[in-house]
N, C-alpha and C positions, 0 to 999 in steps of 0.2 A: 326553434326547430330542434327535434330530438333525433339523433343519429342511431336508429335501431340496428343499422348494419355495421356498427363499429363498437369496439371496446378497447380502452387504453389501460393496460395494467403494468405494474412493476413487480418483479420478484425480489423480495428483500429477505435477508437472513444473516446470521453470524457466518464468519469465514468457515468454509469446508462443510457446510450443512447440505450441499447438493444442489445449489441453484442451477449451475451451468449444465449439470447432467440431466436435470429435469427438463430444461429447455431443449436439450438434444432430442428427448423422447417426444416432446410436444411438437417439434418440427417434423419428426418422422410420422407421427400420427395425424398431423395437421395437413398432410399432403404436400409438403414442400419438396420432398425428394420423389423422383420417379421410382417405380417398382424395381427392386434389385440394384438400385444405385449404391455404389460403395460410399460409405460415410466414415468420418473419423470421429473419435470421442471428443467431447467438450469443444464442438465446432465454434462456439461463440468466443472461446479464448484463442483468438487468431494471432496473438503476439507470441513469439518464441519464449519470452520470459514467463508469460502466463501459463503456457503449457508445461514448462519445466517445473515451476513452483507449485502448480496446481491451484493458483489463485486468480481471481479476476481483478484486474487493475483499473480498467476503464469500463464505464457503463456502455452497453451495446444494445442496439435496437434490432428487432426482427418482427416478423408478422406471420401468422398462420390464418387459414380460413377454415371455419367449422360451421356447417349448416347455414351457409350463405352470409355469415358474419365474419368480418375481418377483426382479428384480435391482435393489436399491437402489443408486443411483449418487450419489456426492457429488463435486461439482465444486469444487476447492479453488483458492485464489489462488496465483499463482506469484511475486509480488513479495515481496522479503525483508521489507518493512515489515509485511506481513500474515502472516508466518510463524507467529505465535501461533495463527491460525485453523487452520493445517494440523496443528500439534501436537495440538490438541484433537480435531479431526475423526477422526484416526487411531484414537482409542479406540473409535469407533463401528463400525469395519469389521473384516473378517477377512482382507482382502487388498487389494492396490493395483495399479492399472495405472500403470506408470512410463512417461510419454511422453518421448521424446528426439527432438529435431529432427534429421533425416537429414543436414543440412548442418552445423549448429553443434555437434552432439554434446553430451555431458554438460556442464552449466554449473554455477556455484556453487550455485544454489538446487536443482539436481538432486541434488547431493551432500547438501545439508541435509535435504531431504524424504525421500530414500532412507535416510539414516542413521536418521532417526526411525522409519521403517517397519521397518527391520531390527531395531532395538532392541526393538520390540514383537513380533518373530518373525512378522511378516506374510508371507504368500506374495506373490511379485511376478511380474507378467506384464510383460515389457518390450515396449513398443510403439514401434517406430521409425517416427515420423510424418513426413509431408511427403516421401515417397519420390519424388514427382513433381517435386520442385524440380530445376532444371537443375544445381545444384552439390551434389547429394546424394552422400554418401560412405558407402554402406551398409555395406561390409565393415569400413572403418576405425571407424565409429561403433559397430558391433557389438563390436569388440575393445575400444574405449574403455569401453563399458558393463561388459564383463567385468572389465576392470582396476579400474574403480570399485567393483564388487561385492567384489573381492578386497581392495582398500584398506580397505573398511569392514568387513572380517572377516565376510563373509556365510557362512552355514552351507553345507554341501555341497548341501543341497536348494535353497537360495536361489541358489547358483551355477548350478544346472541349470534356472533359470527359463526358461519358454518365451519365444520371441521372435516377435512378430507384426510384419509390415511393412505399413504402413498409409498411406492418404491420407485424412485426416479430411475435407478439403474435398470430395473425390470420393465419399466414403462407401464406400471399398473396403479390403479387408484380405486378406493372403495369408500363408501359413506360409513362403514362400520369397522371398528378395530378388529373384529373377529372374522372378517371376510377379506381374503387377499386381493380380489379384483382380477380382471383379465386385461383391461386396457385403461386409457386415461379419459374415457367418455364421462365418468362421474365428475371429473375435474372440469372438463370443458363445459358440461351442462351447468354446473354450479356457477362458472364464470358468466355464462349467458344470462342465467336467472337472477344472480345476486349483484353482479357489478352494474353500476348505472351506465346507461348510454350517454355519450357526450351531448351537451345541450348548448345552444348559443343562437345568436341572431345572424342568420345567413346573409341577410340583406343589409346588415349594418356596416360601418366603416371598419377596415382591416385592423386587427390587433393580434400580434403573434409574439409570444414571449420566448426569447432565446434561452434554452436551458442547458445546452451542451454545444461544444465547439469541436469541429474536426479541422484538420489542416491538410492541404494537398499542394504539392510544389507547382502544379499547373494552374490551379484556379485560386490558390490562396486559402483564406479562411472560409469554412463552410459552417453556417449556422444551422442548428437543429432545434426545433421547438414545435409546440402545438398551437394551432390557430384557435384563438379564444373567441374571435368575432369576425364576421365577414368572409371574404374569399381572397386568395392570393393567386396571381397569374404570372407566368413567365414574361420577362421583359417589362414588368410593371415598375413604374417609379414609386418610391416609398420613402418614408421618413424613419430615422433611427432616433429613439428617445430613451431616457433612463430615469427611473423613479427616484433612485437614491442619489445619483451624482448631480442632479439638477442641470445637466448639460443642455445646451441649446440644440433643439432638434436639427438634424442635418439630412439632406436629401441623398438617396442612394438609388440603385437599380437592381432588381432581382434578375440576374442574368440567366441562371439555370435553376430548375426546380425538380426535386425528386421526392418520391415516396418510397418507404421501405416495403418490400414484399419478399417474404422468405429471408434469404441471406444476401439479397442484392438490392441496390437502389435503382428504382425504375423511373426514367424521365417522364414527367407529366407537364401539361401546359397550364393546369390550374388545380387548386385544392380548396376545400371548403371547411367550415367551422368543425372542429373536433379532430381533423386530420393532423398527424405528426409528419412534418415535412423537413427536408434538407434543402438549403438554398445557398448559392454562391453569388458573388458580385459586390456584397457589402464588405469592403476591405477592413475597416476598423471595428467590425462587430465584435462584441464580447458577451460573455454570459451575464444575464440580467438585463440586457438591452431589450427594448420592445420595437418591433417593426410595425409601423402604422401606415395608414393612407395619408396622402398629402393634405387632405382636407381636415383631418381630425387626429393630430399627433398626441394621443393620450397614452402615457406610459402605464404599465402594470407593475404593481408592487412585487418585490422578489426577495428571496432569502439571501442575505449578504453572504458572500463566500468567506468561510472561516479563515482567520489570520494564521500564518505559520507560527510554530512554537519552537522550532529547532533550526540552527544555522550551521553551515560548514563553509570553509574557505576552499574554493577550487583554484588551483594555480597551474601555470605552465610547468611541465616536468623539467627540472634543472639538475637531475642526477647525472653521474658519469655515463649512464646507459641511455640517456635521453635520445630519442629519434631513431633508435635501432629497430623498434617493433611497431611503431604507430605510423599512421598515414597522415593524421592531422596533429601537429605538435606546436603550432604557434599560438600566441595570445589572440591574434585576430580570428583564427578559426574557432578557438575556444569561446570567444565572445559571441561570434555569430551563432554558434550552436546553442548556447545557453539562452540567448535572447529569442531564438526561434522556438525554444521549448515553451516560452511564456505565451506564445500564440495559442497553444492548445491546453496548457496546464495552468488554470487560473489560481490554484492554491499555492503556486510557486512564486517566490520573489527573488530577483537577481539585482544586485547593485555592484558597482565597481569597488574593488578592494583598496587596500592602502597603497599598493603598487600597481603599475600598469599591467602586470602579468597575473594579477589575482582578482577573484570575484567572490563576493559573499552570496551564497545561495541558501535561501531559507525555505523550509517545507514543513509538512505536517508531522514528520517523525522520521526515525532512522530508516524505515523501509521505504518511505516516499523518496528520500534522497538516494538510497542505495540502488533503487530501481533506475533512477536517472543515470547514476554513474555506470551501472552495468550496461545500460542501453548505449551510452556514449562509447564505452569500451568496445562493444561489439561493432560499432560503426567505424572503428579505426582511430579513435582519439586517445592521445596520451595526456595524462594530467596527474597532479598530486592533490590529495585531499587532507584536510586537517581533522582533528578530533571534533565531533559535533558539540555545540554549545546551545543551551536553551536560551530563549529570548525572554528577558525579564521585562516587567512593566512597572511604571510608577503610578500607583493608585493612591489618592489622598495623601501624597507626600511620603508614601511608604513603598519599599521595594517588594513587588509580588513576583511569584514564579508559577509556571504552568504545573498543574497537578494531574496525575493519572490515577484512574480507578483500576486496580489490577485484580483480576479474577484468576485464581489458581485452583487446579484440580490435581491433588497430590495423593499418592498412596500413603496410608496412615504411617507406615514405617519411616517415611522421610519428612514428616511434618516438622519435627524439631529443628533441623538445620535450616529449613526454608523460613520458618518464623523468626529464628535467631538472626539470620542475615537481613531480612526485610526490616526488622526492628532496628538493626544497626544502621540501615540506610534511611532512617527517619520515616519509616512507614507507619501508618496508623491503622491498627486492626479494626475492621468494620464488622466482620461476620465470620463465623467458623461453624460449618455444619457438616456432619458425616452424611454419606449417601445411604441409600436404603439397605445396601448389603453390609455397611460398616467397614468396607475395605479401603475406601477413599474419602478424602476430606475436601470440601469446597470452601476455600478461604477467599475473603475479599479485603483488600488493603487500599488506603488512600496514600499515595506516595509522590514526592516531587519527581517530575519527569527526568531531571538530571541524574537522580539517584537510580534510575532504571538502566542508564547507559552501562553496558558491560555485564548486566545481570542475567540476561537470558541464557547465555552459554553456561554460566555458573549454575543456574537453576536446573538445566538439563543434566549437568554432571551430578548435582546433589540428589536428583530424583532418578538417577540411572536411566534417563531417557523416557521415563514413564509419566512424567508430569506434563500438564497442559497449562500454558500461561497466555492470558489475553489482557490487553490494556485498552483503556478508552479515555480520551481527554475529558477532564472533569473541572475545567475552569482554572482560575488563578487564585492563589492564596498567599498570605505573607511569607516572605523568605524564611526558610527554616534553619539557616546557618550553614557554615562550611562543613564539608565531609570529604574524607579521603576514600576514593572508590577503588583504588588499585594499590595493592601491597607488594606487588612483585616488580622487579626491575627488568632491564633488557640486557642481553648479551650482544655487544656491538662489535662488528668487524673493525680491526685496527689498521688493515691495509687492503689494497686492491689485489685481486688474483682469482684463482679457481680453487675451490675447496678440495682438500685431500682427505682420504680415509684416516690418515695419521693425525691431521690437524683436528678433524671432527671428533676422533676418539679421545683426544686430550682435552677437548672443549666440553663434551657432553656430560662430564661429571659436575660441571657448574650449573646445569639446568637442562630443560627440555629444548631440543633443537627444532628449527623451522626449515632447515635445508638439508639436502643430502650431498654425497660426494660429487665432484666434477660439476659444481654449480658456480657460475661466475658471481663474484661479490665485489663490492667496493667499500672503501673506508666510510664508516658511518651507517652502513646498512645493518639492520637488526637481524641477527641470525638465530636468536633463541631467547628464552625467558629465564631470568634469574629468580628463583623462588624466594630468596632472602631479602629482596628489595635492593634498590640502588642499581646503577648500570655498571657493567664490567666490560672492559675492552678485551677482546679475545682475538686470536689469530687462527681461524679454521683452515687457512691455506698453508700452514706450516708443513714442511716436508721432512721426512726422516733422512738423516745423513747416511749416505751409502759408504760402507767400508768393505774390506775384504771379508769381514765376518758377517755383516748384515747385507742382505740382498733385497732387491726391489720386491720380490715375491713374498717377503715376510709380512707385508701389510695385509695379506689375504686372511690372516688369522684374527685380525681385529674385528670385534663384534660391535656394530653400530646400532644404536636405537633408532627405530622408525621415526622420521621427522613428523612434526605436527604441521599439516597444511591448512591454512586459513581460507575460508570463503571470504567474500567481500564484507558481508555483515559482521563476521567474526573479527576481521581486521579492524573494522570501524569501532567495535566494542573494546578491542584490546589496546589501541594506541593511547599514549599519554599526551599531555598538552605540548610537549617539546618534540613530538614525533609526527610523521606524515605517512600516508599511504601512497606509494607510486603505482598508478594504475595504467597498464598498457593492454593492447588487445591479447597479448599472450601471457602476461605475468601480473601478479599482485605482490609487490615487495613492500616491506616495512623499513623505514629509515628514520634517522634523526634529522631534525630541522637543520642543525649545524653539523655538517658531515665531518669536518676536520676534528680529530680527537683532542688536540691541544686547545684549539679555539673553544670547543664545546666545554672542556673542563674549566677554562677560564670564565666562560659565561656562567656556568653553574656556581662557581665560587663567588662571583659578583652577586648573583641572585641570593645566595645564602647570607652574604654580608648585609644585603639590603633588608632581609627579613629580620636579622638580629638587631639592626639599628632601628 
């Protein structure tokens, strides 16, 4: 059976190439909204963090209707840390729209997602987006995309992929780079003509591959997937099987059944081959499982979820300020929240730590973990986090570490410092090419993942905020030896109290400050950075002695330097091995693992003696 009334497509691209904005316009022109309805931008990014950062974190489903055909559209993440989402989603569709920025051209994540699509023999429609940018390079980017397809061993059919020239923001598309277009009809028509309709045996036994998981406090886990064979009905008894785990098939029941239409889930009583459905009732369902009929429990093969490469320790906040700002502060609440996250994020790993109050949390990268911390913080959790560590592997008796392929777009004036620093961090230069105008340089490096920790902020400073950096997991390679990634030390508060202008004025000569006046601090809290290396105990709470000559108003003449305020990602990149981040709903504080100054100095002395011996 061929479903001519249906198309299943995914939109794939590098981060910030305009996927979500294009979906907005497809929804508007696909009749999802009523006339004159007020709409918001990037409606698919329905998470507050996604809207703030301008990135897609979770893949989302929607559907539009065009000329009697339902087009299921899946908007996928572009950031490398969420690449696992893209790999899974591609199993649900028959073709992809590959978005490429008309100025930037193909980027590292473009290569990654396109390679996955080509491996699955998906048809590709190339959409060159943002053609209205002043620095658009339409003809060059067109050639770069063809070169990329050839590099990835595309078939003759895939090399002949149609190209659409589009402005997602304006909601226009054209088949020619020289015509701006008036609406998205050329794109919709190309999807109907070029994308294959789903096929399958409608009368066969049920087979549904679970490609995504959602979670709801009322109904538990919700499986999302495409029906490969047969039909599925509400209240139907079914079996759960898995191709890779070799699990014994177990019986379950499909309690509720939904299909996506526009931005909502519509309850249905049955769905047939080719449909993308959401269902609840199967409690232990996970990504990669197959829902089958009772009579024929045949599992479908699936892409294994990529293993985590980076780990942090989350623990209960034990600072003197613990419990002042958070709603959930106990290890029981922390454990419940982390293990609940596993129900919907299959790229995450959580294990109990060395103490009852700590947990080891492993993910795909710094951003993956920082998104989780920020989400928990907004939900009212208090916790402390350690410096991230990469996860090593033993391969053929040799220690291997995760590697990253880093792509940098740098103004030519700043290439020297960037190349020097990446070389010091054990990076291996792969490629260096100037752009067509000769003003910027495109550089590619292969570098250990651990050596990138703390580099992004340094890179932005070195390029005066004009550089673009992207990284992509590139497998494991033999360990490249020890390296020191931080040459600065910390200014550590030596007593509890509230900072004074006088105390900060006398401290700021030692380095850059992280706090301003009238800020509560505790012993062991990091209040600044020492540029010379090594930690210095300081007292930012020191008060001026008042006499008949000196008055309290004399402090007004003191000039204080504006403090550096860290975001969560910057804090994660800054801290050293003996430091922690205290995260609360209202504050992000840096602190030493051992708060007492005397005990910390003794521990440091013992550590140094151990190194000498």
